[in-house]
C-alpha positions as CSV (number, residue, x, y, z in Angstrom):
1,M,-5.1,-34.9,19.2
2,K,-4.9,-35.9,16.0
3,N,-2.9,-39.0,14.5
4,T,0.6,-38.0,14.7
5,R,1.8,-41.0,12.4
6,Q,0.2,-39.0,9.7
7,A,1.4,-36.4,7.1
8,V,0.6,-34.2,4.3
9,M,3.5,-34.2,1.9
10,A,4.4,-30.5,0.6
11,I,6.3,-29.5,-2.6
12,D,8.2,-26.4,-3.2
13,E,8.8,-25.5,-6.3
14,G,11.2,-22.8,-6.8
15,T,13.0,-21.4,-9.3
16,S,16.4,-22.6,-9.2
17,G,15.7,-26.2,-7.0
18,T,12.6,-28.4,-5.9
19,R,11.7,-29.8,-2.9
20,S,9.4,-32.0,-1.1
21,A,8.7,-32.9,2.5
22,L,6.4,-34.6,5.0
23,V,4.6,-32.1,7.7
24,G,2.9,-33.8,10.3
25,V,0.4,-32.7,13.1
26,D,3.8,-31.0,15.4
27,G,4.5,-28.9,12.6
28,A,7.8,-30.5,12.3
29,V,9.3,-30.8,8.6
30,T,11.0,-34.5,7.7
31,A,11.9,-36.1,4.7
32,L,13.2,-33.5,2.9
33,F,14.9,-33.8,-0.4
34,Y,15.8,-31.4,-3.0
35,E,16.6,-31.3,-6.5
36,P,18.4,-28.3,-8.5
37,L,16.8,-26.7,-11.5
38,P,18.7,-25.4,-14.4
39,I,17.7,-21.8,-16.1
40,E,18.6,-21.2,-19.4
41,T,19.5,-17.9,-21.0
42,P,20.1,-18.5,-24.8
43,R,20.5,-14.6,-25.3
44,H,19.7,-11.6,-23.7
45,G,16.8,-11.0,-21.6
46,V,15.3,-14.5,-22.5
47,V,15.2,-16.5,-19.5
48,E,13.6,-20.1,-19.7
49,Q,13.5,-23.6,-18.2
50,D,12.6,-27.1,-19.5
51,A,9.2,-27.9,-17.9
52,S,9.7,-31.2,-18.4
53,L,12.9,-31.4,-16.6
54,V,11.3,-29.2,-13.6
55,L,8.1,-32.5,-13.6
56,R,11.1,-34.9,-14.0
57,K,12.9,-33.3,-10.8
58,T,9.5,-33.1,-8.9
59,L,8.8,-36.5,-9.2
60,S,12.5,-37.7,-8.1
61,V,12.6,-35.8,-4.9
62,C,8.2,-36.7,-4.1
63,H,9.3,-40.6,-4.6
64,R,12.4,-40.3,-1.7
65,T,10.0,-38.6,0.5
66,I,7.4,-41.1,-0.1
67,Q,10.1,-44.3,0.1
68,E,11.4,-42.4,3.8
69,A,7.2,-42.0,5.0
70,R,6.7,-45.6,4.1
71,E,10.2,-46.7,6.2
72,G,8.8,-45.0,8.8
73,G,5.5,-45.5,8.8
74,I,4.3,-42.5,8.2
75,E,0.5,-42.2,6.4
76,I,0.7,-39.5,3.3
77,I,-3.1,-38.1,3.5
78,S,-2.5,-35.4,1.0
79,L,-0.3,-33.4,-1.0
80,A,-0.1,-30.0,-1.0
81,I,2.0,-27.8,-3.8
82,A,3.6,-24.1,-3.5
83,N,5.6,-22.5,-6.4
84,Q,7.2,-19.6,-7.9
85,R,4.3,-17.6,-9.2
86,S,4.9,-16.2,-12.5
87,T,6.6,-18.7,-14.6
88,G,4.2,-19.8,-17.3
89,V,4.3,-23.2,-19.1
90,L,2.6,-24.0,-22.6
91,W,1.8,-28.0,-23.5
92,N,0.0,-30.5,-25.8
93,K,-2.8,-32.0,-23.6
94,I,-2.5,-35.0,-26.0
95,T,1.1,-35.9,-25.5
96,G,1.9,-33.8,-22.4
97,V,4.8,-32.5,-23.7
98,P,5.5,-29.0,-23.9
99,V,5.4,-26.9,-26.9
100,A,7.9,-24.0,-25.5
101,P,10.3,-23.8,-23.4
102,A,8.7,-22.4,-20.0
103,V,9.4,-19.0,-19.6
104,V,10.9,-17.5,-16.0
105,W,9.8,-14.6,-14.0
106,Q,13.3,-13.0,-15.1
107,D,12.6,-12.9,-18.3
108,T,12.5,-9.6,-20.3
109,R,12.6,-9.8,-23.7
110,Y,9.3,-8.1,-24.5
111,A,10.4,-5.3,-22.0
112,E,10.3,-2.4,-24.5
113,N,6.9,-3.2,-26.0
114,L,5.4,-3.8,-22.5
115,A,7.0,-0.4,-21.6
116,Q,4.9,1.4,-24.3
117,I,1.7,-0.2,-23.2
118,G,2.1,0.1,-19.8
119,K,1.9,3.9,-20.6
120,H,-1.8,3.4,-21.6
121,W,-2.8,0.8,-19.2
122,D,-1.5,1.4,-15.5
123,D,-3.6,3.9,-14.5
124,E,-6.4,1.3,-15.0
125,L,-4.6,-1.6,-14.1
126,F,-3.1,-0.9,-10.6
127,P,-6.2,-0.4,-9.1
128,I,-7.8,-3.5,-10.2
129,T,-4.9,-6.3,-10.4
130,G,-2.5,-4.6,-8.0
131,R,0.0,-4.1,-9.9
132,P,1.8,-2.4,-13.0
133,V,2.7,-3.6,-16.5
134,A,6.1,-3.6,-15.7
135,G,8.4,-5.9,-17.7
136,Y,6.9,-9.0,-17.8
137,A,3.8,-9.6,-18.7
138,L,3.1,-13.8,-18.9
139,Y,-0.2,-13.7,-21.2
140,Y,1.6,-11.4,-23.8
141,W,4.5,-14.3,-23.6
142,A,1.8,-16.8,-24.7
143,A,0.3,-14.9,-27.0
144,Q,3.2,-13.8,-29.4
145,H,4.1,-17.9,-29.2
146,I,0.7,-18.7,-30.6
147,I,1.4,-16.1,-33.6
148,N,4.9,-17.0,-34.2
149,T,5.8,-20.5,-33.1
150,P,4.7,-23.2,-35.0
151,A,4.4,-26.1,-32.4
152,V,2.1,-23.8,-30.4
153,T,0.2,-22.2,-33.4
154,D,-0.7,-25.9,-34.5
155,A,-1.9,-26.8,-31.1
156,Y,-3.8,-24.1,-30.4
157,R,-5.8,-24.4,-33.7
158,S,-6.2,-28.2,-33.0
159,G,-7.7,-27.2,-29.1
160,T,-5.2,-29.4,-27.8
161,L,-3.0,-26.2,-26.4
162,A,-2.9,-26.0,-22.3
163,F,-1.6,-23.1,-20.6
164,G,-0.8,-22.0,-17.1
165,T,1.7,-21.3,-14.4
166,V,3.8,-23.8,-12.9
167,D,1.2,-25.0,-10.2
168,S,-0.8,-25.7,-13.5
169,W,1.5,-27.8,-15.2
170,L,2.1,-29.7,-11.6
171,L,-1.9,-30.0,-11.0
172,W,-2.1,-31.5,-14.5
173,N,0.6,-33.9,-14.2
174,L,0.1,-35.2,-10.8
175,S,-3.9,-35.5,-10.8
176,E,-5.5,-38.3,-12.4
177,D,-7.8,-36.5,-13.8
178,H,-5.4,-34.0,-15.2
179,I,-7.1,-31.2,-13.7
180,L,-6.3,-27.6,-15.6
181,A,-6.7,-24.8,-12.7
182,T,-4.6,-22.7,-10.8
183,T,-5.3,-20.5,-8.0
184,S,-5.7,-16.7,-6.9
185,T,-2.0,-16.3,-5.5
186,N,-0.8,-17.8,-9.2
187,A,-3.3,-16.1,-10.8
188,T,-2.1,-12.7,-8.7
189,G,1.4,-13.3,-10.0
190,A,0.4,-13.8,-13.6
191,G,-0.5,-9.8,-13.7
192,G,-4.2,-10.3,-14.9
193,F,-6.5,-10.4,-12.0
194,D,-9.2,-8.6,-10.7
195,L,-8.1,-9.1,-6.6
196,R,-11.7,-7.5,-5.5
197,N,-13.6,-9.9,-7.6
198,N,-11.2,-12.8,-8.0
199,Q,-11.5,-13.4,-11.5
200,Y,-9.7,-12.8,-14.6
201,F,-9.6,-8.8,-15.7
202,L,-10.6,-9.9,-18.9
203,K,-10.1,-6.7,-20.5
204,W,-6.7,-6.4,-20.0
205,I,-5.9,-10.2,-20.9
206,D,-7.5,-9.6,-24.4
207,A,-5.8,-7.0,-24.9
208,Q,-2.4,-8.9,-24.8
209,G,-4.0,-10.8,-27.7
210,F,-4.5,-14.0,-25.6
211,P,-7.5,-16.3,-25.8
212,E,-10.0,-16.6,-22.7
213,S,-10.3,-20.2,-23.8
214,L,-7.1,-21.3,-22.5
215,L,-7.3,-19.6,-18.9
216,P,-7.3,-22.3,-16.4
217,R,-10.0,-22.7,-13.6
218,V,-9.5,-20.3,-10.8
219,L,-9.9,-22.7,-7.3
220,D,-8.9,-21.3,-3.6
221,E,-5.4,-22.3,-2.2
222,S,-7.4,-24.4,0.1
223,D,-9.5,-26.5,-2.5
224,N,-10.4,-29.6,-4.1
225,F,-7.8,-30.5,-6.5
226,G,-8.8,-33.8,-7.6
227,L,-6.7,-37.5,-6.6
228,T,-3.4,-38.0,-7.6
229,N,-2.0,-40.0,-10.4
230,S,-0.8,-42.9,-8.0
231,E,0.8,-44.7,-11.4
232,L,3.4,-41.3,-12.1
233,L,3.3,-40.6,-8.3
234,G,3.0,-43.7,-6.0
235,I,0.6,-42.7,-4.0
236,H,-3.4,-42.2,-4.2
237,V,-4.5,-38.9,-2.1
238,P,-6.1,-36.0,-2.1
239,I,-4.5,-32.8,-3.4
240,K,-5.8,-30.4,-1.1
241,A,-3.6,-26.9,-1.2
242,S,-1.6,-25.0,-3.8
243,C,-0.6,-21.8,-3.4
244,G,2.4,-18.8,-4.7
245,D,5.7,-19.7,-2.3
246,Q,5.9,-16.1,-0.9
247,H,2.0,-17.0,0.4
248,G,3.4,-20.2,1.6
249,G,6.0,-18.7,3.5
250,M,3.5,-16.2,5.1
251,I,1.8,-18.7,6.6
252,G,4.1,-21.0,7.5
253,L,6.1,-18.4,9.5
254,G,2.5,-18.3,11.3
255,C,1.9,-14.4,9.4
256,L,-2.2,-14.6,9.4
257,D,-3.3,-11.7,11.2
258,E,-4.0,-8.1,10.0
259,G,-1.0,-6.0,10.8
260,Q,1.3,-9.0,10.6
261,A,4.4,-8.7,8.5
262,T,6.5,-11.5,7.2
263,C,10.3,-10.2,5.8
264,L,12.1,-12.9,3.7
265,H,15.2,-12.1,3.4
266,G,16.8,-13.4,0.0
267,T,19.2,-12.1,-3.0
268,G,16.6,-9.5,-2.1
269,S,14.0,-8.9,0.5
270,F,10.3,-9.4,0.2
271,V,8.0,-7.5,2.9
272,D,4.4,-8.8,2.8
273,L,1.7,-7.2,5.5
274,V,-1.4,-8.8,5.7
275,T,-4.9,-7.0,5.7
276,G,-7.0,-9.1,6.4
277,D,-10.5,-8.9,4.5
278,Q,-9.5,-5.4,4.0
279,F,-8.8,-4.2,0.4
280,P,-5.5,-2.2,0.9
281,L,-7.1,1.3,0.5
282,H,-4.6,2.9,-1.2
283,T,-3.9,0.3,-3.8
284,G,-1.9,1.9,-6.7
285,S,-0.8,5.0,-4.7
286,N,3.0,3.6,-5.0
287,P,4.5,2.2,-7.8
288,T,7.0,-0.2,-6.0
289,T,4.2,-1.7,-4.1
290,F,1.9,-4.2,-5.1
291,S,-1.5,-5.5,-3.6
292,L,-2.4,-9.0,-4.0
293,I,-4.5,-12.2,-2.4
294,A,-2.7,-13.5,-0.1
295,W,-4.1,-16.6,0.1
296,R,-8.2,-18.0,-0.6
297,H,-9.7,-19.9,2.3
298,Q,-13.2,-21.3,2.6
299,H,-14.2,-19.3,0.0
300,K,-13.0,-15.9,1.6
301,S,-9.9,-13.7,0.4
302,V,-7.3,-12.3,2.7
303,F,-5.1,-9.7,1.3
304,A,-2.0,-8.4,1.9
305,V,0.5,-6.0,0.0
306,E,4.0,-6.7,-1.0
307,T,6.8,-4.4,-1.3
308,Y,10.7,-5.5,-1.7
309,A,14.2,-4.1,-1.7
310,S,16.2,-5.6,-4.6
311,T,19.6,-5.6,-3.1
312,T,19.7,-6.7,0.6
313,G,21.5,-10.0,0.1
314,S,23.1,-9.4,-2.7
315,A,24.8,-6.4,-1.5
316,L,26.3,-8.7,0.9
317,N,27.5,-11.3,-1.6
318,W,28.8,-8.2,-3.3
319,A,30.6,-7.1,-0.6
320,C,32.4,-10.4,0.3
321,Q,33.1,-11.9,-3.0
322,R,33.5,-9.0,-5.6
323,M,35.0,-6.4,-3.5
324,G,36.7,-8.8,-1.1
325,W,35.9,-6.7,2.0
326,F,35.1,-9.7,4.0
327,K,35.0,-13.4,3.9
328,S,31.4,-14.0,4.3
329,A,27.9,-13.0,5.4
330,Q,28.8,-14.2,8.7
331,E,32.0,-12.7,9.2
332,V,30.0,-9.4,8.3
333,S,27.7,-9.8,11.4
334,E,29.9,-11.0,13.8
335,L,32.2,-7.7,12.7
336,A,29.2,-5.6,13.2
337,A,28.3,-7.2,16.5
338,T,31.3,-5.9,18.0
339,V,30.7,-2.2,17.5
340,E,27.3,-0.3,18.8
341,S,26.9,1.5,15.8
342,S,28.7,2.7,12.6
343,D,30.0,5.7,14.4
344,G,28.9,7.9,11.1
345,L,29.8,5.5,8.4
346,E,26.9,4.8,5.6
347,F,26.5,2.4,3.3
348,M,23.3,2.7,0.5
349,P,22.9,-0.7,-1.0
350,A,21.4,0.8,-4.3
351,L,23.4,-2.0,-6.1
352,T,20.4,-2.2,-8.8
353,G,18.9,1.2,-8.6
354,M,16.8,2.4,-6.0
355,R,12.9,1.4,-5.0
356,L,12.3,3.3,-2.3
357,P,11.8,5.7,-0.9
358,E,11.0,6.8,-4.5
359,L,11.8,4.5,-7.8
360,C,15.0,5.6,-9.1
361,V,16.3,3.4,-11.5
362,E,19.7,5.2,-12.4
363,A,20.9,5.4,-8.8
364,R,24.1,4.2,-7.6
365,A,25.1,2.4,-4.3
366,S,27.6,4.3,-1.9
367,V,29.8,4.5,1.1
368,G,29.9,8.0,2.7
369,G,31.2,9.5,6.0
370,L,34.7,7.5,6.1
371,S,37.3,8.8,8.3
372,M,40.6,7.4,9.8
373,A,38.9,6.3,12.9
374,H,36.9,3.6,11.0
375,D,38.2,-0.2,10.4
376,R,36.3,-3.0,9.2
377,R,33.7,-3.6,12.2
378,H,32.0,0.1,11.3
379,L,31.5,-0.6,7.6
380,A,30.1,-4.1,8.7
381,H,27.8,-2.8,11.1
382,A,26.9,0.3,8.1
383,I,26.2,-2.5,5.7
384,L,23.8,-3.9,8.0
385,E,22.2,-1.1,8.9
386,G,21.8,0.0,4.8
387,I,20.0,-3.4,4.5
388,A,17.6,-2.8,7.5
389,H,16.7,0.8,6.1
390,E,15.7,-0.3,3.0
391,V,13.8,-3.4,4.8
392,V,12.1,-0.3,7.1
393,S,11.2,1.4,4.1
394,C,9.4,-1.2,2.4
395,M,7.5,-2.0,5.5
396,E,6.4,2.2,5.4
397,A,5.9,2.0,2.3
398,S,3.8,-1.4,2.9
399,A,1.5,0.3,5.4
400,D,1.2,3.2,3.5
401,V,-0.4,1.8,0.9
402,A,-2.8,-0.5,3.1
403,D,-3.8,1.9,5.5
404,I,-2.8,-0.4,8.5
405,P,-0.1,0.1,11.1
406,V,3.0,-2.9,11.0
407,R,1.9,-4.8,14.6
408,E,4.8,-7.6,13.9
409,I,7.4,-8.2,11.6
410,I,8.4,-12.5,11.3
411,V,11.8,-12.8,9.5
412,G,13.0,-15.8,7.4
413,G,15.5,-16.3,5.1
414,G,19.4,-16.3,4.8
415,L,20.0,-12.9,6.6
416,S,17.8,-13.9,9.2
417,A,20.7,-15.5,10.8
418,S,22.1,-12.1,11.5
419,S,21.0,-11.1,14.9
420,T,22.5,-7.8,14.6
421,L,20.6,-6.8,11.3
422,L,16.9,-8.3,13.3
423,Q,18.1,-5.6,16.1
424,L,18.3,-2.8,13.6
425,Q,15.3,-4.1,12.2
426,A,13.4,-3.4,15.3
427,D,15.2,-0.3,16.3
428,L,14.4,1.7,13.1
429,G,11.0,0.4,12.6
430,G,9.9,0.9,16.1
431,I,8.4,-2.6,16.2
432,R,9.2,-5.9,17.5
433,V,10.6,-8.6,14.7
434,R,10.3,-12.3,15.4
435,H,12.9,-15.0,14.4
436,R,11.4,-18.4,14.1
437,P,13.5,-21.0,13.9
438,N,13.8,-23.0,10.4
439,S,12.4,-20.2,8.7
440,A,14.0,-22.2,5.2
441,R,11.0,-24.6,5.7
442,A,8.2,-22.1,6.2
443,T,6.6,-22.5,2.3
444,L,6.6,-26.3,2.7
445,R,4.7,-26.4,6.2
446,G,2.4,-23.1,5.5
447,A,1.5,-25.0,1.7
448,A,0.4,-28.3,4.6
449,F,-0.9,-26.1,7.2
450,L,-3.3,-25.2,4.3
451,A,-3.6,-28.8,3.2
452,G,-4.5,-30.3,6.8
453,S,-6.2,-27.6,8.4
454,D,-10.0,-29.1,7.4
455,G,-9.9,-30.9,10.5
456,T,-7.5,-33.8,9.3
457,L,-4.2,-32.8,11.0
458,W,-5.7,-29.1,12.5
459,D,-9.0,-27.6,12.7
460,S,-8.3,-24.3,11.6
461,L,-5.1,-22.4,10.0
462,G,-4.9,-20.7,14.0
463,D,-4.9,-24.2,15.3
464,A,-1.6,-25.0,12.8
465,R,0.2,-21.7,13.6
466,D,0.0,-22.7,17.1
467,T,2.4,-25.6,16.5
468,L,5.6,-23.4,16.0
469,P,7.6,-22.3,18.2
470,E,7.8,-18.7,19.6
471,G,11.0,-17.9,18.2
472,I,13.4,-15.2,19.6
473,V,11.6,-11.8,19.7
474,Y,13.8,-8.4,18.9
475,T,12.3,-5.1,20.4
476,P,13.1,-1.7,19.8
477,R,16.0,-0.3,21.8
478,L,16.1,3.2,20.1
479,S,14.1,6.4,21.8
480,E,11.5,7.4,19.1
481,S,13.1,10.6,19.0
482,E,16.1,8.9,17.8
483,R,14.7,6.7,16.1
484,Q,12.9,8.9,13.7
485,Q,16.4,11.2,12.9
486,R,18.0,8.2,11.8
487,R,15.4,7.8,9.7
488,A,14.9,11.1,8.5
489,H,18.5,11.1,7.4
490,W,18.3,8.1,5.5
491,Y,15.5,9.9,3.5
492,V,18.1,13.0,3.2
493,M,20.5,10.4,1.7
494,A,17.9,8.7,-0.5
495,A,17.1,12.6,-1.8
496,A,21.0,13.5,-2.5
497,E,21.4,10.4,-4.7
498,R,18.2,11.2,-7.0
499,A,19.2,14.7,-7.2
500,R,22.5,13.5,-8.3
501,V,20.4,11.4,-11.0
502,A,18.9,14.0,-11.7
503,S,21.4,16.2,-12.4
504,G,23.5,14.2,-14.4
505,T,26.9,14.6,-12.1
506,H,28.8,11.9,-10.2
507,R,30.2,12.2,-6.9
508,I,33.4,11.4,-5.5
509,G,33.7,8.2,-3.8
510,R,30.8,6.3,-6.0
511,V,30.3,2.2,-5.3
């Protein structure tokens, strides 16, 4: 039995907040502290953060976690970091001060330029990097600053400029040797990484005008990142893991095996399917489904595919806060549970366009099939069923690109509190859905599993997963013929909406 008085300290650096906590040998997450992070939007399309503030907030929560560990007699044996993947930072290596505001992944200031570039690059990029150019390219952003921002230009010319995603910024500050590194999951998120060969795709990075000399070294998610800066952090321990937050969440939910998938419900819902050591066979065949490195452990890549629905949690918030149909998401779930079905009432949650089954950015949401026999219970059920259809479409797209069937989907995030939604996901997907408790802490737990599975706390990632509770399992109740009938009807609805957009007409009853 490993030492129960030892723990990994994990950091979860999100877009809107930062957390730190202890993860012990039993997988329990304790001494959890949180600080919100502001986002600035000084003009349309520009989404930024103050990287110095991100660091200060991170240190604040870490110091509180460390203090609680000391008071409880817990020895912190290593540090692990998880972060949202595509926010970029430029800083001066001599002063340690950012030389431009950090760019957040929601930034679209160069979307028009990138759309033109994408016409020439997407066919080549997708099979190699697993994703198209889209409206955001981190290296292009940095290259524009080097040209147009005097402080960045001066630092580059003097050889003192540093570049990286948020993991690189934290590793450089928190390590005593100022390590300048990133990991495969973060490099993948930055959009210029050769997935098969685990190296930068320099042809694309060069084309964006970004200097190769500024690229951080790429390490595995579970690796040696040096020792912590004790003067800054207050502890002197090895940094043993760094990963993208979605990937930490997969590991922390126990999604490790080929054919397992996670569905993390937030503003949107992200479905990640593990393909193991097999590179997704049909990478690039679906513009809404991205291939990626799920994590690297012991110098081996585990691959995955990711598909997401944009408006799931936000659709519920819209129905409650904007439309006033319900008091809360909890009320939606409670009302939906009181009826067996929506009785023909239909809701398509395409509030920001449709991603699946085919991309249609001009699609709109709709409520249809209303009759005098319906009431708020049926509407609540229809909303949850529409969200479930969206998630199942993501699951099917991921399976098609990977050429691997989904065996199980493990759910987390805010909407996973709705048992009605999870049962609908099982029914419409035709596979079991597993809900483990404390899924909101999965990212912290997964980062810690990567750091401690070298024998210090667990002998392997599988050994770490064994600490997780089985949770509640929802199994399909629909017959296969009924499931296919309901899915086919959903595809008909989606096709009708695409046809409406193509014709330029508007339907009565449009939401």
